[in-house]
C-alpha positions as CSV (number, residue, x, y, z in Angstrom):
1,M,82.6,104.0,117.9
2,V,83.0,107.7,118.4
3,A,86.8,107.4,118.5
4,L,86.8,105.3,115.3
5,I,84.6,107.9,113.5
6,K,87.0,110.7,114.6
7,L,90.0,108.8,113.2
8,L,88.2,108.1,109.9
9,I,87.5,111.8,109.6
10,V,91.2,112.5,110.0
11,V,92.0,109.9,107.4
12,F,89.6,111.3,104.8
13,I,90.8,114.8,105.5
14,F,94.4,113.5,104.9
15,I,93.3,111.8,101.6
16,F,91.5,115.0,100.4
17,L,94.6,117.1,101.1
18,V,96.9,114.6,99.3
19,S,94.6,114.7,96.3
20,R,95.2,118.5,96.2
21,K,98.9,117.6,95.6
22,L,100.1,119.3,98.8
23,N,103.3,118.1,100.6
24,I,102.5,114.8,102.3
25,G,104.8,115.5,105.3
26,L,103.1,118.7,106.1
27,I,99.7,117.1,105.6
28,M,100.7,114.4,108.1
29,L,101.7,117.0,110.7
30,F,98.4,118.8,110.2
31,S,96.6,115.5,110.6
32,S,98.4,114.9,113.9
33,L,97.4,118.3,115.1
34,L,93.8,117.7,114.1
35,M,93.7,114.4,115.8
36,G,95.0,116.0,119.0
37,I,92.3,118.6,118.9
38,F,89.6,116.0,118.1
39,F,90.6,114.0,121.1
40,L,90.7,117.0,123.4
41,M,94.4,116.9,124.1
42,S,95.8,120.0,125.8
43,P,98.2,122.2,123.8
44,M,101.0,121.2,126.1
45,N,100.3,117.4,125.5
46,I,100.2,117.9,121.8
47,L,103.5,119.8,121.9
48,K,105.1,117.0,124.0
49,S,103.8,114.4,121.5
50,F,105.3,116.3,118.6
51,A,108.7,116.6,120.5
52,T,108.9,113.0,121.6
53,G,107.8,111.8,118.2
54,T,110.6,113.8,116.6
55,F,113.5,113.0,118.9
56,N,112.9,109.5,120.2
57,L,115.4,106.7,119.3
58,D,113.0,104.9,116.9
59,T,112.7,108.1,114.8
60,L,116.4,108.7,114.7
61,K,117.1,105.1,113.7
62,L,114.4,105.4,111.0
63,L,116.0,108.5,109.6
64,A,119.5,106.8,109.6
65,T,118.1,103.8,107.8
66,V,116.5,105.9,105.1
67,Y,119.7,108.0,104.6
68,F,121.8,104.9,104.0
69,T,119.1,103.4,101.7
70,L,119.1,106.5,99.4
71,T,122.9,106.7,99.5
72,F,123.1,103.0,98.6
73,G,120.9,103.5,95.5
74,Y,122.9,106.5,94.4
75,F,126.3,104.7,94.4
76,L,124.9,101.7,92.6
77,K,123.7,103.8,89.8
78,E,126.7,106.2,89.8
79,F,129.3,103.4,89.6
80,G,127.6,101.6,86.8
81,Y,126.2,98.5,88.5
82,F,122.8,98.9,86.8
83,N,124.4,99.3,83.4
84,K,126.6,96.2,83.9
85,M,123.6,94.3,85.0
86,K,121.6,95.1,81.9
87,I,124.4,94.3,79.4
88,S,125.5,91.0,81.0
89,L,121.9,89.8,81.3
90,E,121.3,90.4,77.6
91,N,124.4,88.3,76.8
92,L,123.6,85.5,79.2
93,I,119.9,84.8,78.4
94,H,119.1,84.8,74.7
95,N,115.4,84.2,75.1
96,R,113.9,87.7,75.3
97,N,110.6,86.3,76.4
98,I,112.3,85.6,79.7
99,T,114.8,88.5,79.9
100,I,112.2,91.1,79.3
101,A,110.9,90.6,82.9
102,I,114.2,90.3,84.7
103,P,115.6,93.9,84.4
104,P,112.6,95.5,86.1
105,A,112.6,92.8,88.8
106,I,116.3,93.4,89.5
107,V,115.9,97.2,89.5
108,G,113.0,96.7,91.9
109,F,115.5,95.5,94.6
110,I,116.5,99.2,94.9
111,P,113.9,101.7,96.2
112,M,114.5,104.7,94.1
113,P,112.2,107.4,92.8
114,A,113.6,107.3,89.2
115,G,113.3,103.5,89.1
116,A,110.4,103.5,86.6
117,M,112.4,105.5,84.1
118,L,115.3,103.0,84.5
119,S,113.2,99.8,84.0
120,A,111.0,101.1,81.2
121,P,113.8,101.7,78.7
122,M,115.2,98.3,79.6
123,V,111.8,96.7,78.8
124,E,111.6,98.8,75.6
125,E,115.0,97.6,74.4
126,A,114.3,93.9,75.3
127,S,111.0,93.9,73.5
128,K,112.2,95.2,70.2
129,G,110.8,93.0,67.3
130,M,108.3,91.3,69.6
131,N,105.3,93.3,68.6
132,L,104.1,93.8,72.2
133,S,101.4,96.4,72.9
134,P,102.2,99.5,74.8
135,E,99.8,98.2,77.5
136,L,101.6,94.9,77.9
137,K,105.0,96.6,78.0
138,T,103.7,99.0,80.7
139,Y,102.4,96.0,82.7
140,I,105.7,94.1,82.4
141,S,107.8,97.1,83.4
142,Y,105.4,98.1,86.3
143,W,104.4,94.7,87.6
144,F,107.8,93.0,87.8
145,R,109.4,96.0,89.4
146,H,107.2,95.7,92.6
147,P,107.3,92.1,93.9
148,W,110.0,92.9,96.5
149,E,108.1,95.7,98.3
150,Y,106.4,93.0,100.3
151,C,109.6,91.5,101.8
152,W,112.8,93.4,100.8
153,P,114.1,94.9,104.0
154,V,115.4,98.2,102.6
155,Y,112.0,99.4,101.3
156,L,110.6,102.4,103.2
157,G,107.3,100.7,103.7
158,M,108.9,97.7,105.4
159,I,111.2,99.9,107.5
160,L,108.4,102.2,108.5
161,A,106.1,99.2,109.4
162,S,108.9,97.8,111.5
163,S,109.4,101.1,113.4
164,V,105.6,101.7,113.9
165,L,104.8,98.2,115.1
166,N,108.1,97.4,116.8
167,I,108.4,94.2,114.8
168,P,111.9,93.3,113.4
169,V,112.3,93.9,109.7
170,R,113.6,90.3,109.4
171,T,110.3,88.9,110.9
172,L,108.2,91.0,108.4
173,S,110.4,89.9,105.5
174,L,110.2,86.2,106.2
175,N,106.5,86.4,106.9
176,Q,105.6,88.3,103.7
177,Y,107.8,86.7,101.0
178,P,105.0,84.4,99.8
179,L,103.2,87.6,98.5
180,S,106.3,88.3,96.4
181,I,106.2,84.8,94.9
182,A,102.5,85.3,94.2
183,I,103.2,88.5,92.2
184,I,105.9,86.8,90.1
185,V,103.7,83.7,89.4
186,V,100.7,85.7,88.3
187,G,102.8,88.0,86.3
188,I,104.3,85.1,84.3
189,V,100.8,83.6,83.7
190,V,99.5,87.0,82.4
191,C,102.5,87.4,80.1
192,S,102.1,83.9,78.8
193,I,98.5,84.6,77.9
194,M,99.0,88.1,76.5
195,F,102.2,87.6,74.5
196,P,101.5,87.6,70.8
197,K,102.1,84.2,69.1
198,E,105.1,85.5,67.1
199,A,106.7,86.7,70.3
200,K,106.3,83.3,72.0
201,N,107.9,81.6,69.1
202,M,110.8,84.0,68.6
203,P,114.1,82.1,68.0
204,Q,117.0,82.7,70.4
205,T,119.6,85.2,69.3
206,S,123.1,83.9,68.9
207,N,126.0,84.9,71.2
208,L,129.6,83.9,71.4
209,K,129.9,81.0,74.0
210,T,133.4,82.2,75.0
211,K,131.8,85.3,76.5
212,K,129.4,83.5,78.7
213,S,131.7,83.0,81.8
214,R,132.8,86.6,81.6
215,D,129.2,87.8,81.4
216,L,128.2,85.6,84.3
217,G,131.0,87.1,86.4
218,T,129.9,90.6,85.4
219,F,126.3,89.9,86.3
220,F,127.3,88.5,89.7
221,I,129.4,91.6,90.4
222,S,126.5,93.9,89.4
223,I,124.1,92.3,91.9
224,L,126.7,91.6,94.6
225,P,125.9,94.7,96.7
226,I,122.2,93.8,96.7
227,L,123.0,90.2,97.7
228,L,125.3,91.5,100.5
229,V,122.5,93.6,102.0
230,F,120.2,90.6,101.9
231,V,122.7,88.3,103.6
232,F,123.6,90.9,106.3
233,V,120.0,91.5,107.2
234,V,118.3,88.2,106.7
235,V,121.1,85.7,107.4
236,V,123.6,87.4,109.6
237,K,120.7,89.3,111.3
238,L,122.4,92.7,111.4
239,D,120.4,95.8,111.8
240,V,119.5,97.3,108.4
241,I,121.4,100.5,109.2
242,I,124.6,98.6,109.8
243,A,124.1,96.3,106.8
244,L,123.6,99.3,104.5
245,A,126.4,101.3,106.0
246,I,128.9,98.4,105.6
247,T,127.8,97.8,102.0
248,V,128.1,101.5,101.1
249,I,131.6,101.6,102.6
250,M,132.6,98.5,100.7
251,I,131.4,99.9,97.4
252,I,133.3,103.1,97.9
253,L,136.5,101.3,98.9
254,L,136.2,98.9,95.9
255,Q,135.6,101.7,93.4
256,K,138.2,104.0,94.8
257,P,136.5,107.2,93.5
258,F,137.9,110.7,93.8
259,P,136.8,112.5,97.0
260,K,134.9,115.0,94.9
261,N,132.8,112.1,93.6
262,I,132.0,110.7,97.0
263,L,130.4,113.9,98.4
264,P,127.4,114.0,96.0
265,G,126.6,110.4,97.0
266,L,126.8,111.2,100.7
267,K,124.5,114.2,100.1
268,S,122.0,112.2,98.1
269,G,120.6,110.6,101.3
270,L,119.7,113.9,102.8
271,S,116.2,114.3,101.4
272,L,114.2,117.0,103.3
273,D,110.9,115.9,101.9
274,I,111.4,112.2,102.9
275,S,112.8,113.1,106.3
276,L,109.8,115.4,107.0
277,L,107.4,112.6,105.9
278,L,109.0,110.0,108.2
279,V,109.2,112.3,111.2
280,A,105.6,113.3,110.6
281,V,104.5,109.7,110.6
282,M,106.3,109.0,113.9
283,I,104.6,112.1,115.4
284,F,101.2,110.9,114.2
285,K,101.9,107.6,115.9
286,K,102.9,109.4,119.2
287,V,99.8,111.6,119.1
288,L,97.6,108.6,118.5
289,E,99.2,106.8,121.5
290,N,98.9,109.8,123.8
291,S,95.4,110.8,122.8
292,G,93.7,107.7,124.3
293,A,92.3,106.8,120.9
294,L,93.9,103.3,120.9
295,T,92.3,102.4,124.1
296,S,88.9,103.5,122.9
297,I,89.3,101.6,119.6
298,T,90.4,98.5,121.4
299,Q,87.2,98.5,123.5
300,F,85.1,98.9,120.4
301,L,86.8,96.3,118.3
302,G,87.4,93.7,121.0
303,N,84.2,91.8,120.5
304,S,84.1,91.7,116.7
305,N,86.5,89.6,114.7
306,T,84.6,90.2,111.5
307,S,84.8,94.0,111.9
308,S,88.5,93.8,112.7
309,L,89.3,91.8,109.6
310,L,87.3,94.2,107.4
311,L,89.1,97.2,108.9
312,L,92.5,95.4,108.3
313,A,91.6,95.1,104.6
314,F,89.5,98.2,104.0
315,I,91.5,101.0,105.6
316,P,94.9,100.2,104.2
317,F,93.5,99.6,100.8
318,I,91.6,102.9,100.6
319,V,94.5,104.9,101.8
320,G,96.9,103.1,99.4
321,F,94.5,103.5,96.5
322,L,93.8,107.2,97.0
323,T,97.4,108.2,97.7
324,G,99.4,105.7,95.6
325,V,102.1,105.8,98.4
326,T,103.2,102.8,100.5
327,T,104.4,104.9,103.4
328,A,101.1,106.7,103.5
329,F,99.0,103.5,104.1
330,V,101.6,102.2,106.5
331,G,102.0,105.6,108.3
332,I,98.2,106.3,108.5
333,A,96.6,102.9,108.7
334,F,99.0,100.9,110.8
335,P,99.1,103.1,113.9
336,M,95.3,103.3,113.7
337,L,95.0,99.5,113.5
338,M,97.5,98.6,116.2
339,P,94.7,97.4,118.5
340,V,93.6,95.0,115.8
341,L,97.0,94.0,114.5
342,H,98.2,92.9,118.0
343,N,101.7,93.0,116.6
344,N,100.8,89.6,115.0
345,P,102.9,89.2,111.8
346,T,100.1,87.3,110.1
347,Y,97.6,90.2,110.6
348,V,100.4,92.6,109.5
349,M,100.9,90.6,106.3
350,F,97.2,90.6,105.6
351,A,96.9,94.4,106.1
352,Y,100.1,95.1,104.1
353,A,98.8,92.9,101.2
354,F,95.6,94.9,101.0
355,G,97.3,98.3,101.5
356,F,99.8,97.6,98.7
357,A,97.1,96.3,96.5
358,G,95.6,99.7,96.7
359,V,98.9,101.3,95.9
360,L,99.4,99.0,92.8
361,L,95.9,99.9,91.5
362,S,96.2,103.6,92.2
363,P,96.1,105.9,89.2
364,V,98.1,108.4,91.1
365,H,100.9,105.9,91.8
366,L,103.9,107.7,90.4
367,C,105.5,104.5,88.9
368,L,102.3,103.6,87.1
369,A,101.7,107.1,85.8
370,V,105.2,107.5,84.6
371,T,105.5,104.1,82.9
372,K,102.1,104.5,81.2
373,E,103.2,107.8,79.8
374,Y,106.6,106.4,78.7
375,F,104.9,103.7,76.6
376,K,101.9,105.9,75.6
377,A,99.6,103.2,76.9
378,N,95.9,103.2,77.5
379,F,95.0,103.1,81.2
380,W,92.1,100.7,80.8
381,G,94.2,98.4,78.7
382,V,96.8,98.2,81.5
383,Y,94.1,97.8,84.2
384,K,92.6,94.7,82.3
385,M,95.8,93.0,83.3
386,L,96.5,94.8,86.5
387,I,93.2,94.3,88.3
388,P,93.0,90.4,88.1
389,S,96.7,90.2,89.0
390,T,96.2,92.3,92.1
391,V,93.1,90.4,93.1
392,F,95.0,87.2,92.8
393,V,97.6,88.5,95.3
394,M,94.9,89.6,97.7
395,V,93.3,86.1,97.5
396,V,96.7,84.6,98.3
397,A,97.0,86.8,101.4
398,I,93.5,85.7,102.5
399,V,94.4,82.0,102.0
400,I,97.7,82.4,103.9
401,M,95.9,84.0,106.8
402,M,93.2,81.3,107.0
403,I,95.9,78.6,107.0
404,K,98.1,80.2,109.7
405,L,95.2,81.2,112.0
406,G,93.4,77.8,111.5
């Protein structure tokens, strides 16, 4: 019990410092140091934990994966894949009631900080003449951009969870994809209810039939790199690093850019802030392991399944809600909950569902804040759609866990 209280104190200090808009990586390092002190680790043991957390193979693999992920997103945007996707999609599907949700969903396959500012203009353009409220446009752009974070293997949350828990990304992906389906289903239901009558009955726009095969080919080419990563990781079972590296090389060879245009893309993956955050998370995990905290928590939680399930839901949700950052709830909550998770993918799915629910509802989630500002929407008007949608996904997670665990 004492060990759990100490860890919760560290979590709340972390959340308080994040709320002060300080660097998350530095806060994580401070939290690791604080935890070492709380658990009476010697200065030498704390230093060793910092060193091994920084230079172990898992950390280096994590940094390499993130580098290629960021580089991949840069080249897709730079070589016009996103723009081709948008134009071909508009020509292929004339019913804008459908196409309005597809661009943010496709953009959502690529984890990129500026993604919200890419999907929002797409939704704005697709919704012209439909008389949609700013709140509904915000919901569509925001909600349909996030279904893949539960299962797409290049998202940092998935990569980090895999590294922290030593569970293959492929296993997590295959175990959590029902949550992605749940997001899409509830999003379609909400839109069907909230769309104005005139928008539902809008006639299809006309397009030349002779262009359809060409547009289909353009659309396929625009999403081909994304499909390749999926096939390499999920079907061929390559490591994410190798899958991303091969795809990036193929894009460069196909586009044949000038050498001066390649260098900025290769540099784009070198993000100091992201690298610091990821190293700090791995250090936190190492300090947690070396402090003896996990053994103490295991002893405390071993006899209480109810308490364990409440912790699996409560701690990730709170950290996710107060930070609005997926890597924060994974990096803080998952190492803490390792004695409860037991490396069981079903428990991980449950904890991930509640943690990401907190992220989706967080008013400090950058995507939500930026999209709301872009459409000049009212926060409460967005939340009236966002809250029931998120609750539905959490209920789906509970049902899946009950079915799988009998």
